[in-house]
N, C-alpha and C positions, 0 to 999 in steps of 0.2 A: 504494499500500499503506500502511495507516495505520502510523504511527510506533510505535503500542504493538504491533506485530507480530501481526496478526490470526490468522495461521497458529498462533501460540502459544495463543491463546484457544480455537481449534478443537482443538488437542491436549488441552487442559484438559477441554473438553466431552467428548472421546473417552475420558476416563478414564486418560490415559497418565501424568498428573502423579505418581501415587503411585510409579510405577516409577523416576521421576526425582528423588524426595524427596532422596536422598543427594546426588546432583550439585547440586540446588537449594540445600541447606544450605550446600554448598561455595561456589557462586557468591554467595549472600547474604552469607556471612562475608567473602568477598573484597571485597565492595562496601563493608561496614562497615570493613574495614582501610584501603582506599583513601581513603575518606571521612575517617577519623580522620587519616590520614597527611597529607592535604591541608589540612585545617581544624582539626585538634584534636579532643580527645575529649569535648567538651561539646556534646551536642545542642542545647542552647538557643541556642549561639552558631554552630552548624554545621548549616546547613539540610540539606546533603546527607546528613550522618550521621543527622540527625533521620529523614529520609525512609528511609534505608536500615534503621534499627532497626525503624521502624513496618513495613516490608514484611517484614523477618525475623520479627517477632512475629506478623504475620498469617499467615505460612507456618509458624508453630508451631516456630521455631528456639528451642532452650532458651536461657534468660537467660544461663546460664553460658557458653554459645558466643559469644553477643552480647558479653559483658563481655570475654572473652579476645581477641575480634577487635578491639575497640576498644584493649585494652592493646597488641597487637601493632602496630596503627597507629601509637599514639603512641610506641612504642619502650619502653613500660615492661616488656614481656617480649619475648623474642627470637622471631622469625618470619621467614618468607621475605620477601624485598625484591621486592615486585611492582611492575611498571610497567605503565601503560596505554598501548595501541597500537590503531591502527585500520588494517586491511588492506582492499585492494580487490581484486575479482576479477570475473570473468565467469563465469556459469553457463551452463546448457543453453539454446540458442536465442538466444545473445547477451545473456541477462538480466544485470543489473548487480546486484552485491551488495557491501555495505559491511559489515565484521565486525569488532565492537569486542571486544578482549581484555584480560585483566589477567594477566600472567604474570611468573614469576621466571626463565624460560628461553626467550628468544625463539627460540633455534634450534630447540628441540622444537615450539614453537607453530607456527612456520612450516613445519615438516616435517609436522605433523598436519593443517593448513590445506591445504597442497599436496596431500596424499594424498586428503583429502575432495573437493576440487574436481576433481582429475583422474580420480577414480574415477567421478564423476557428470558428466562431459561438460564440465567447465569448467576454469578456470585462474587462479592468482593472476596479478595484473598490477601494474603500478608505480603509485606514489602519484600521484594526480591523474588517473588513466586514467578513472574512473567517479564520481569524488567530484562533478564538475560537474553530474551528473544528480540531485543530492540538495541539500536545504536543511538546515542544522543549527539547530534550534529547541528551545525549551522546550515541554513537552507536559504537560497535567494531564488526568487521566481521571476521569470521574464516572459512576456508575450513573444511568441515566435515571429509574428508578423513584421517584416522589414528587418529582421535580425539575422546577420550572417553567422552561420554556426562556428566557422572556423575563426573568425575574428573575435567573437565571443569567448570561445574556448581558450584561445590565447591570452586574451586579457584576464579571464578568470585564473588561469593557472599562474599567470605572473603576480596576480594579487593574492595568491596563497590558497586558492581552491584546490580541493582533493579530487573532485570529479565534476563532470558536467553531462547530464543526460536530457532527454527530451521525450515528449509524449506529443499528441496531436495539436496541443495548444500552447504548451509551455516549454521553456528551457529551465531546467532545474540546476542550480550550482550548489554543490555540497562543500562544505568547509569544516574544519575543526571549529569547535565552538569559540575559542579564543581568537580565531581569525575572520569571523563572520563579518564584523563591520568593517575590518581593514579591507577585505575583498570587495565589500559592497562600495566602499568609497573608491577603490581602484576602478571598478566597473563604471561608476558614475563619471569618473575623470576621463574614462575612455568613451564616453557619449552613450552608455546603456542605461535605460531607465528601469529600475527594479519595480516589479508590481507588489511584491511582498518580501519582507526579510525577517527571518524568524528563527527561533530554535525549534528542531523537531526530533521526533523519534521515529526511526526508520526500522521497519520489521526486518529481521535478518532470517527469521525462522517462519516461513509462511505456512498456513493451515488451509486445508481444503474442506469446504463445507458442502452439504447438499443443498438444493434450493430452499427446502423448507427452513433449515437453520440460517440460510443467508436472509431469508425474508424476517425472521425473528430478530436476526442482528440489526436489520436496518431500523426495526421498531425500537430496538434499545438505543441505538445511535440518536434516533429522533428524540427519544425521552431525555437522553443526556444533554442534547443541544438545547432543550427547552429550560434546563435549569440555569438560572443566573449565575451561579457559582463556577459553573464549568467553563474553562477556557478553550481547552483542546481535547480531543479524544483520538488516539492512535489505535490501530488494531492490525493484526497480521493476516488479513484476509483481503484478496482482490475480489470485489463484488461487480458482476456484469451490469451495465447500465440498465438492461431490461429488468432487472429485479428492482432497482430504484425506480423505474417507471410505474411499477405497480403500486408503489407505496403511496 
């Protein structure tokens, strides 16, 4: 499964994103808060914050919302004290999932996650139970339109990338975590515009599910996406687009 969560891109193409806009604003604002809390409120010196702000603007988050989120992160104004956590679990058919969250109430978050998993034939598991099936990397996503693959690959590798792959729509540049923003800056200096810059968990041990389990897994992914606390969900299953089309 691509680290940029291919199933989410399918959801967008299906037109569901508008229905999730309120939740999307909440999640984008939380990422700004966490970024400002971790690295300060100046985006010029905080690469994570810069990316979070750009993503928020791209999704039409109002400027005032962005400003307040930064101020909450730096402590200029009061707000919830969020922490970032990662949970592991098994989905239908023995699929492995890692769920990244930001929450001010971990007891509520655990209860919500446990409910989503158990309702869809899965269960939360102990730390380390599925993490070994994923690698934690930096990932830069670029639209393929108008981009020369050889030129991009050369610029990416010179900027510290470890690999460049592609699918029908995107080039994906993979880096070591510590080289992510250095590589993105190098790509920008070479004239390449990134669509998404993030940390991702790439499955290294893929599972094969039957169609019924795939459908149940899609329902689990939907329930997780609807939780405000959930930032990202990664899994070790490649699901055909026709399965999503049924959801």
